[in-house]
PDB file of N, CA, C and O in Angstrom:
ATOM      1  N   MET A   1      24.988  51.482 -80.705  1.00  0.00           N
ATOM      2  CA  MET A   1      23.926  50.611 -81.037  1.00  0.00           C
ATOM      3  C   MET A   1      22.672  51.296 -81.510  1.00  0.00           C
ATOM      4  O   MET A   1      22.157  52.195 -80.846  1.00  0.00           O
ATOM      5  N   ALA A   2      22.198  50.893 -82.609  1.00  0.00           N
ATOM      6  CA  ALA A   2      20.909  51.540 -83.245  1.00  0.00           C
ATOM      7  C   ALA A   2      19.740  51.203 -82.189  1.00  0.00           C
ATOM      8  O   ALA A   2      19.652  50.166 -81.532  1.00  0.00           O
ATOM      9  N   LYS A   3      18.982  52.154 -82.172  1.00  0.00           N
ATOM     10  CA  LYS A   3      17.796  51.850 -81.288  1.00  0.00           C
ATOM     11  C   LYS A   3      16.892  50.989 -81.847  1.00  0.00           C
ATOM     12  O   LYS A   3      16.707  50.977 -83.064  1.00  0.00           O
ATOM     13  N   ALA A   4      16.233  50.172 -80.992  1.00  0.00           N
ATOM     14  CA  ALA A   4      15.273  49.107 -81.444  1.00  0.00           C
ATOM     15  C   ALA A   4      13.883  49.943 -81.493  1.00  0.00           C
ATOM     16  O   ALA A   4      13.625  50.829 -80.678  1.00  0.00           O
ATOM     17  N   ASN A   5      13.062  49.572 -82.496  1.00  0.00           N
ATOM     18  CA  ASN A   5      11.811  50.307 -82.701  1.00  0.00           C
ATOM     19  C   ASN A   5      10.821  49.645 -81.638  1.00  0.00           C
ATOM     20  O   ASN A   5      10.747  48.421 -81.535  1.00  0.00           O
ATOM     21  N   PRO A   6      10.064  50.515 -80.852  1.00  0.00           N
ATOM     22  CA  PRO A   6       9.147  49.874 -79.855  1.00  0.00           C
ATOM     23  C   PRO A   6       8.115  48.982 -80.430  1.00  0.00           C
ATOM     24  O   PRO A   6       7.632  48.068 -79.761  1.00  0.00           O
ATOM     25  N   VAL A   7       7.765  49.221 -81.644  1.00  0.00           N
ATOM     26  CA  VAL A   7       6.789  48.392 -82.366  1.00  0.00           C
ATOM     27  C   VAL A   7       7.496  46.853 -82.543  1.00  0.00           C
ATOM     28  O   VAL A   7       6.914  45.797 -82.300  1.00  0.00           O
ATOM     29  N   GLU A   8       8.715  46.972 -82.964  1.00  0.00           N
ATOM     30  CA  GLU A   8       9.283  45.661 -83.160  1.00  0.00           C
ATOM     31  C   GLU A   8       9.483  44.818 -81.689  1.00  0.00           C
ATOM     32  O   GLU A   8       9.347  43.600 -81.584  1.00  0.00           O
ATOM     33  N   ILE A   9       9.780  45.599 -80.758  1.00  0.00           N
ATOM     34  CA  ILE A   9      10.051  45.034 -79.493  1.00  0.00           C
ATOM     35  C   ILE A   9       8.707  44.458 -79.032  1.00  0.00           C
ATOM     36  O   ILE A   9       8.701  43.332 -78.534  1.00  0.00           O
ATOM     37  N   GLN A  10       7.550  45.163 -79.166  1.00  0.00           N
ATOM     38  CA  GLN A  10       6.362  44.681 -78.735  1.00  0.00           C
ATOM     39  C   GLN A  10       5.930  43.514 -79.546  1.00  0.00           C
ATOM     40  O   GLN A  10       5.211  42.690 -78.981  1.00  0.00           O
ATOM     41  N   LYS A  11       6.255  43.324 -80.768  1.00  0.00           N
ATOM     42  CA  LYS A  11       5.867  42.366 -81.794  1.00  0.00           C
ATOM     43  C   LYS A  11       6.533  41.072 -81.194  1.00  0.00           C
ATOM     44  O   LYS A  11       5.896  40.022 -81.281  1.00  0.00           O
ATOM     45  N   HIS A  12       7.806  41.072 -80.575  1.00  0.00           N
ATOM     46  CA  HIS A  12       8.471  39.992 -80.033  1.00  0.00           C
ATOM     47  C   HIS A  12       7.890  39.663 -78.542  1.00  0.00           C
ATOM     48  O   HIS A  12       8.177  38.611 -77.971  1.00  0.00           O
ATOM     49  N   LEU A  13       7.033  40.676 -77.955  1.00  0.00           N
ATOM     50  CA  LEU A  13       6.457  40.298 -76.723  1.00  0.00           C
ATOM     51  C   LEU A  13       5.040  39.975 -76.854  1.00  0.00           C
ATOM     52  O   LEU A  13       4.402  39.843 -75.809  1.00  0.00           O
ATOM     53  N   LYS A  14       4.421  39.821 -78.027  1.00  0.00           N
ATOM     54  CA  LYS A  14       3.171  39.560 -78.290  1.00  0.00           C
ATOM     55  C   LYS A  14       2.757  38.225 -77.500  1.00  0.00           C
ATOM     56  O   LYS A  14       3.457  37.213 -77.500  1.00  0.00           O
ATOM     57  N   GLY A  15       1.571  38.346 -76.847  1.00  0.00           N
ATOM     58  CA  GLY A  15       1.094  37.240 -76.053  1.00  0.00           C
ATOM     59  C   GLY A  15       1.741  37.054 -74.600  1.00  0.00           C
ATOM     60  O   GLY A  15       1.486  36.095 -73.871  1.00  0.00           O
ATOM     61  N   MET A  16       2.537  38.011 -74.307  1.00  0.00           N
ATOM     62  CA  MET A  16       3.113  37.924 -72.996  1.00  0.00           C
ATOM     63  C   MET A  16       2.223  38.336 -71.922  1.00  0.00           C
ATOM     64  O   MET A  16       1.487  39.314 -72.048  1.00  0.00           O
ATOM     65  N   ASP A  17       2.271  37.530 -70.732  1.00  0.00           N
ATOM     66  CA  ASP A  17       1.368  37.631 -69.622  1.00  0.00           C
ATOM     67  C   ASP A  17       2.023  38.777 -68.656  1.00  0.00           C
ATOM     68  O   ASP A  17       3.181  38.633 -68.263  1.00  0.00           O
ATOM     69  N   TYR A  18       1.342  39.779 -68.333  1.00  0.00           N
ATOM     70  CA  TYR A  18       1.964  40.758 -67.336  1.00  0.00           C
ATOM     71  C   TYR A  18       1.078  40.777 -66.076  1.00  0.00           C
ATOM     72  O   TYR A  18      -0.111  40.460 -66.081  1.00  0.00           O
ATOM     73  N   PRO A  19       1.738  41.159 -65.050  1.00  0.00           N
ATOM     74  CA  PRO A  19       3.127  41.654 -64.732  1.00  0.00           C
ATOM     75  C   PRO A  19       4.164  40.676 -65.180  1.00  0.00           C
ATOM     76  O   PRO A  19       3.921  39.469 -65.157  1.00  0.00           O
ATOM     77  N   ALA A  20       5.236  41.118 -65.560  1.00  0.00           N
ATOM     78  CA  ALA A  20       6.362  40.235 -65.890  1.00  0.00           C
ATOM     79  C   ALA A  20       7.768  40.796 -65.542  1.00  0.00           C
ATOM     80  O   ALA A  20       7.903  42.018 -65.590  1.00  0.00           O
ATOM     81  N   SER A  21       8.723  40.098 -65.230  1.00  0.00           N
ATOM     82  CA  SER A  21       9.974  40.496 -64.710  1.00  0.00           C
ATOM     83  C   SER A  21      10.853  40.489 -66.070  1.00  0.00           C
ATOM     84  O   SER A  21      10.447  39.996 -67.123  1.00  0.00           O
ATOM     85  N   LYS A  22      12.053  41.077 -65.906  1.00  0.00           N
ATOM     86  CA  LYS A  22      12.961  41.363 -66.978  1.00  0.00           C
ATOM     87  C   LYS A  22      13.253  39.880 -67.511  1.00  0.00           C
ATOM     88  O   LYS A  22      13.160  39.736 -68.731  1.00  0.00           O
ATOM     89  N   GLN A  23      13.592  38.772 -66.749  1.00  0.00           N
ATOM     90  CA  GLN A  23      13.861  37.622 -67.242  1.00  0.00           C
ATOM     91  C   GLN A  23      12.788  37.083 -68.071  1.00  0.00           C
ATOM     92  O   GLN A  23      13.097  36.629 -69.172  1.00  0.00           O
ATOM     93  N   GLU A  24      11.462  37.070 -67.659  1.00  0.00           N
ATOM     94  CA  GLU A  24      10.386  36.563 -68.262  1.00  0.00           C
ATOM     95  C   GLU A  24      10.153  37.150 -69.698  1.00  0.00           C
ATOM     96  O   GLU A  24       9.816  36.469 -70.666  1.00  0.00           O
ATOM     97  N   LEU A  25      10.376  38.495 -69.709  1.00  0.00           N
ATOM     98  CA  LEU A  25      10.498  39.240 -70.969  1.00  0.00           C
ATOM     99  C   LEU A  25      11.447  38.624 -71.966  1.00  0.00           C
ATOM    100  O   LEU A  25      11.085  38.191 -73.060  1.00  0.00           O
ATOM    101  N   VAL A  26      12.763  38.612 -71.488  1.00  0.00           N
ATOM    102  CA  VAL A  26      13.806  38.116 -72.205  1.00  0.00           C
ATOM    103  C   VAL A  26      13.395  36.681 -72.848  1.00  0.00           C
ATOM    104  O   VAL A  26      13.386  36.519 -74.068  1.00  0.00           O
ATOM    105  N   GLN A  27      13.095  35.769 -72.031  1.00  0.00           N
ATOM    106  CA  GLN A  27      12.679  34.488 -72.400  1.00  0.00           C
ATOM    107  C   GLN A  27      11.565  34.449 -73.372  1.00  0.00           C
ATOM    108  O   GLN A  27      11.618  33.681 -74.332  1.00  0.00           O
ATOM    109  N   HIS A  28      10.685  35.137 -73.198  1.00  0.00           N
ATOM    110  CA  HIS A  28       9.456  35.272 -74.095  1.00  0.00           C
ATOM    111  C   HIS A  28       9.907  35.655 -75.497  1.00  0.00           C
ATOM    112  O   HIS A  28       9.591  35.000 -76.490  1.00  0.00           O
ATOM    113  N   ALA A  29      10.669  36.759 -75.526  1.00  0.00           N
ATOM    114  CA  ALA A  29      11.257  37.377 -76.643  1.00  0.00           C
ATOM    115  C   ALA A  29      12.095  36.331 -77.422  1.00  0.00           C
ATOM    116  O   ALA A  29      11.860  36.205 -78.624  1.00  0.00           O
ATOM    117  N   GLN A  30      13.003  35.611 -76.871  1.00  0.00           N
ATOM    118  CA  GLN A  30      13.668  34.617 -77.326  1.00  0.00           C
ATOM    119  C   GLN A  30      12.782  33.500 -78.112  1.00  0.00           C
ATOM    120  O   GLN A  30      13.001  33.123 -79.263  1.00  0.00           O
ATOM    121  N   LYS A  31      11.856  33.097 -77.355  1.00  0.00           N
ATOM    122  CA  LYS A  31      10.833  32.033 -78.047  1.00  0.00           C
ATOM    123  C   LYS A  31      10.234  32.758 -79.210  1.00  0.00           C
ATOM    124  O   LYS A  31       9.943  32.044 -80.169  1.00  0.00           O
ATOM    125  N   GLN A  32      10.007  33.965 -79.305  1.00  0.00           N
ATOM    126  CA  GLN A  32       9.338  34.588 -80.350  1.00  0.00           C
ATOM    127  C   GLN A  32      10.265  34.866 -81.570  1.00  0.00           C
ATOM    128  O   GLN A  32       9.817  35.320 -82.622  1.00  0.00           O
ATOM    129  N   GLY A  33      11.618  34.561 -81.371  1.00  0.00           N
ATOM    130  CA  GLY A  33      12.434  34.863 -82.491  1.00  0.00           C
ATOM    131  C   GLY A  33      13.013  36.243 -82.562  1.00  0.00           C
ATOM    132  O   GLY A  33      13.206  36.765 -83.660  1.00  0.00           O
ATOM    133  N   ALA A  34      13.306  36.872 -81.416  1.00  0.00           N
ATOM    134  CA  ALA A  34      13.771  38.249 -81.319  1.00  0.00           C
ATOM    135  C   ALA A  34      15.176  38.171 -81.777  1.00  0.00           C
ATOM    136  O   ALA A  34      15.931  37.231 -81.530  1.00  0.00           O
ATOM    137  N   ASP A  35      15.502  39.333 -82.532  1.00  0.00           N
ATOM    138  CA  ASP A  35      17.018  39.409 -82.791  1.00  0.00           C
ATOM    139  C   ASP A  35      17.894  39.879 -81.603  1.00  0.00           C
ATOM    140  O   ASP A  35      17.422  40.303 -80.549  1.00  0.00           O
ATOM    141  N   ARG A  36      19.216  39.764 -81.873  1.00  0.00           N
ATOM    142  CA  ARG A  36      20.055  40.249 -80.923  1.00  0.00           C
ATOM    143  C   ARG A  36      19.899  41.681 -80.406  1.00  0.00           C
ATOM    144  O   ARG A  36      20.112  41.890 -79.212  1.00  0.00           O
ATOM    145  N   LYS A  37      19.565  42.616 -81.166  1.00  0.00           N
ATOM    146  CA  LYS A  37      19.239  43.948 -80.838  1.00  0.00           C
ATOM    147  C   LYS A  37      18.134  44.051 -79.707  1.00  0.00           C
ATOM    148  O   LYS A  37      18.244  44.672 -78.650  1.00  0.00           O
ATOM    149  N   VAL A  38      17.149  43.382 -80.106  1.00  0.00           N
ATOM    150  CA  VAL A  38      15.916  43.444 -79.094  1.00  0.00           C
ATOM    151  C   VAL A  38      16.355  42.712 -77.822  1.00  0.00           C
ATOM    152  O   VAL A  38      16.199  43.229 -76.716  1.00  0.00           O
ATOM    153  N   LEU A  39      16.894  41.529 -77.987  1.00  0.00           N
ATOM    154  CA  LEU A  39      17.289  40.857 -76.632  1.00  0.00           C
ATOM    155  C   LEU A  39      18.201  41.743 -75.887  1.00  0.00           C
ATOM    156  O   LEU A  39      18.016  41.877 -74.678  1.00  0.00           O
ATOM    157  N   SER A  40      19.231  42.406 -76.515  1.00  0.00           N
ATOM    158  CA  SER A  40      20.229  43.145 -75.654  1.00  0.00           C
ATOM    159  C   SER A  40      19.621  44.302 -75.024  1.00  0.00           C
ATOM    160  O   SER A  40      20.056  44.686 -73.938  1.00  0.00           O
ATOM    161  N   LEU A  41      18.551  44.961 -75.660  1.00  0.00           N
ATOM    162  CA  LEU A  41      17.908  45.918 -74.982  1.00  0.00           C
ATOM    163  C   LEU A  41      17.014  45.387 -73.942  1.00  0.00           C
ATOM    164  O   LEU A  41      16.963  46.003 -72.877  1.00  0.00           O
ATOM    165  N   LEU A  42      16.340  44.382 -74.095  1.00  0.00           N
ATOM    166  CA  LEU A  42      15.692  43.858 -72.902  1.00  0.00           C
ATOM    167  C   LEU A  42      16.452  43.326 -71.785  1.00  0.00           C
ATOM    168  O   LEU A  42      15.944  43.325 -70.664  1.00  0.00           O
ATOM    169  N   GLU A  43      17.586  42.889 -71.978  1.00  0.00           N
ATOM    170  CA  GLU A  43      18.547  42.505 -71.080  1.00  0.00           C
ATOM    171  C   GLU A  43      19.133  43.658 -70.161  1.00  0.00           C
ATOM    172  O   GLU A  43      19.610  43.384 -69.061  1.00  0.00           O
ATOM    173  N   GLN A  44      19.083  44.971 -70.650  1.00  0.00           N
ATOM    174  CA  GLN A  44      19.435  45.994 -70.081  1.00  0.00           C
ATOM    175  C   GLN A  44      18.375  46.660 -69.048  1.00  0.00           C
ATOM    176  O   GLN A  44      18.642  47.643 -68.356  1.00  0.00           O
ATOM    177  N   LEU A  45      17.143  45.981 -69.048  1.00  0.00           N
ATOM    178  CA  LEU A  45      16.168  46.510 -68.119  1.00  0.00           C
ATOM    179  C   LEU A  45      16.473  46.346 -66.779  1.00  0.00           C
ATOM    180  O   LEU A  45      17.228  45.415 -66.502  1.00  0.00           O
ATOM    181  N   PRO A  46      16.021  47.098 -65.819  1.00  0.00           N
ATOM    182  CA  PRO A  46      16.360  46.869 -64.450  1.00  0.00           C
ATOM    183  C   PRO A  46      15.901  45.504 -63.997  1.00  0.00           C
ATOM    184  O   PRO A  46      14.842  45.017 -64.391  1.00  0.00           O
ATOM    185  N   ASP A  47      16.749  44.875 -63.131  1.00  0.00           N
ATOM    186  CA  ASP A  47      16.517  43.475 -62.663  1.00  0.00           C
ATOM    187  C   ASP A  47      15.363  43.455 -61.653  1.00  0.00           C
ATOM    188  O   ASP A  47      14.578  42.507 -61.670  1.00  0.00           O
ATOM    189  N   ASN A  48      15.223  44.469 -60.764  1.00  0.00           N
ATOM    190  CA  ASN A  48      14.330  44.363 -59.657  1.00  0.00           C
ATOM    191  C   ASN A  48      12.993  45.002 -59.971  1.00  0.00           C
ATOM    192  O   ASN A  48      12.271  45.332 -59.031  1.00  0.00           O
ATOM    193  N   GLU A  49      12.634  45.187 -61.142  1.00  0.00           N
ATOM    194  CA  GLU A  49      11.404  45.667 -61.568  1.00  0.00           C
ATOM    195  C   GLU A  49      10.323  44.873 -62.145  1.00  0.00           C
ATOM    196  O   GLU A  49      10.701  44.169 -63.081  1.00  0.00           O
ATOM    197  N   GLU A  50       9.170  44.793 -61.871  1.00  0.00           N
ATOM    198  CA  GLU A  50       7.936  44.072 -62.501  1.00  0.00           C
ATOM    199  C   GLU A  50       7.373  45.103 -63.501  1.00  0.00           C
ATOM    200  O   GLU A  50       7.160  46.274 -63.185  1.00  0.00           O
ATOM    201  N   PHE A  51       7.147  44.596 -64.717  1.00  0.00           N
ATOM    202  CA  PHE A  51       6.584  45.539 -65.725  1.00  0.00           C
ATOM    203  C   PHE A  51       5.151  45.030 -65.794  1.00  0.00           C
ATOM    204  O   PHE A  51       4.781  43.859 -65.876  1.00  0.00           O
ATOM    205  N   GLU A  52       4.323  46.283 -65.738  1.00  0.00           N
ATOM    206  CA  GLU A  52       2.719  45.943 -65.498  1.00  0.00           C
ATOM    207  C   GLU A  52       2.115  45.659 -66.911  1.00  0.00           C
ATOM    208  O   GLU A  52       1.195  44.857 -67.077  1.00  0.00           O
ATOM    209  N   ASN A  53       2.676  46.349 -67.880  1.00  0.00           N
ATOM    210  CA  ASN A  53       2.081  46.270 -69.246  1.00  0.00           C
ATOM    211  C   ASN A  53       3.210  46.585 -70.400  1.00  0.00           C
ATOM    212  O   ASN A  53       4.381  46.791 -70.080  1.00  0.00           O
ATOM    213  N   PRO A  54       2.792  46.606 -71.681  1.00  0.00           N
ATOM    214  CA  PRO A  54       3.693  46.831 -72.646  1.00  0.00           C
ATOM    215  C   PRO A  54       4.209  48.299 -72.593  1.00  0.00           C
ATOM    216  O   PRO A  54       5.368  48.569 -72.909  1.00  0.00           O
ATOM    217  N   THR A  55       3.308  49.248 -72.181  1.00  0.00           N
ATOM    218  CA  THR A  55       3.664  50.657 -71.949  1.00  0.00           C
ATOM    219  C   THR A  55       4.948  50.907 -70.944  1.00  0.00           C
ATOM    220  O   THR A  55       5.852  51.718 -71.141  1.00  0.00           O
ATOM    221  N   ASP A  56       4.818  50.063 -69.877  1.00  0.00           N
ATOM    222  CA  ASP A  56       5.975  50.040 -68.846  1.00  0.00           C
ATOM    223  C   ASP A  56       7.242  49.584 -69.554  1.00  0.00           C
ATOM    224  O   ASP A  56       8.285  50.193 -69.318  1.00  0.00           O
ATOM    225  N   VAL A  57       7.236  48.701 -70.287  1.00  0.00           N
ATOM    226  CA  VAL A  57       8.466  48.121 -71.074  1.00  0.00           C
ATOM    227  C   VAL A  57       9.068  49.292 -71.852  1.00  0.00           C
ATOM    228  O   VAL A  57      10.197  49.733 -71.638  1.00  0.00           O
ATOM    229  N   ASN A  58       8.145  49.797 -72.854  1.00  0.00           N
ATOM    230  CA  ASN A  58       8.623  50.862 -73.710  1.00  0.00           C
ATOM    231  C   ASN A  58       9.239  51.964 -72.996  1.00  0.00           C
ATOM    232  O   ASN A  58      10.314  52.405 -73.402  1.00  0.00           O
ATOM    233  N   LYS A  59       8.597  52.515 -71.846  1.00  0.00           N
ATOM    234  CA  LYS A  59       9.108  53.476 -71.217  1.00  0.00           C
ATOM    235  C   LYS A  59      10.502  53.207 -70.536  1.00  0.00           C
ATOM    236  O   LYS A  59      11.398  54.049 -70.582  1.00  0.00           O
ATOM    237  N   ALA A  60      10.637  52.041 -69.926  1.00  0.00           N
ATOM    238  CA  ALA A  60      11.886  51.680 -69.490  1.00  0.00           C
ATOM    239  C   ALA A  60      13.004  51.637 -70.523  1.00  0.00           C
ATOM    240  O   ALA A  60      14.095  52.173 -70.331  1.00  0.00           O
ATOM    241  N   ILE A  61      12.651  50.916 -71.724  1.00  0.00           N
ATOM    242  CA  ILE A  61      13.615  50.874 -72.742  1.00  0.00           C
ATOM    243  C   ILE A  61      14.058  52.259 -73.185  1.00  0.00           C
ATOM    244  O   ILE A  61      15.249  52.494 -73.386  1.00  0.00           O
ATOM    245  N   GLY A  62      13.103  53.186 -73.342  1.00  0.00           N
ATOM    246  CA  GLY A  62      13.352  54.668 -73.501  1.00  0.00           C
ATOM    247  C   GLY A  62      14.272  55.240 -72.692  1.00  0.00           C
ATOM    248  O   GLY A  62      15.057  56.076 -73.140  1.00  0.00           O
ATOM    249  N   GLU A  63      14.280  54.850 -71.384  1.00  0.00           N
ATOM    250  CA  GLU A  63      15.232  55.457 -70.482  1.00  0.00           C
ATOM    251  C   GLU A  63      16.661  54.886 -70.665  1.00  0.00           C
ATOM    252  O   GLU A  63      17.655  55.546 -70.360  1.00  0.00           O
ATOM    253  N   ILE A  64      16.718  53.768 -71.121  1.00  0.00           N
ATOM    254  CA  ILE A  64      17.978  53.106 -71.297  1.00  0.00           C
ATOM    255  C   ILE A  64      18.780  53.767 -72.516  1.00  0.00           C
ATOM    256  O   ILE A  64      19.983  54.022 -72.465  1.00  0.00           O
ATOM    257  N   GLU A  65      17.995  53.998 -73.562  1.00  0.00           N
ATOM    258  CA  GLU A  65      18.550  54.670 -74.821  1.00  0.00           C
ATOM    259  C   GLU A  65      19.022  55.939 -74.640  1.00  0.00           C
ATOM    260  O   GLU A  65      19.489  56.566 -75.590  1.00  0.00           O
TER     261      GLU A  65
END
């Protein structure tokens, strides 16, 4: 699967309130019209983690890919 651009991911998370869980990130991205590639990456984030800010999200996604 092609890597999603961190800028594109953050575009779909614009306005997100942090800290946020994986589920909150996925739901917010869906409401923002994220494509399947972005949603798929967000769904691979660890379930038991709270993301404090957009940098945490990008770092976690980088570890997936």
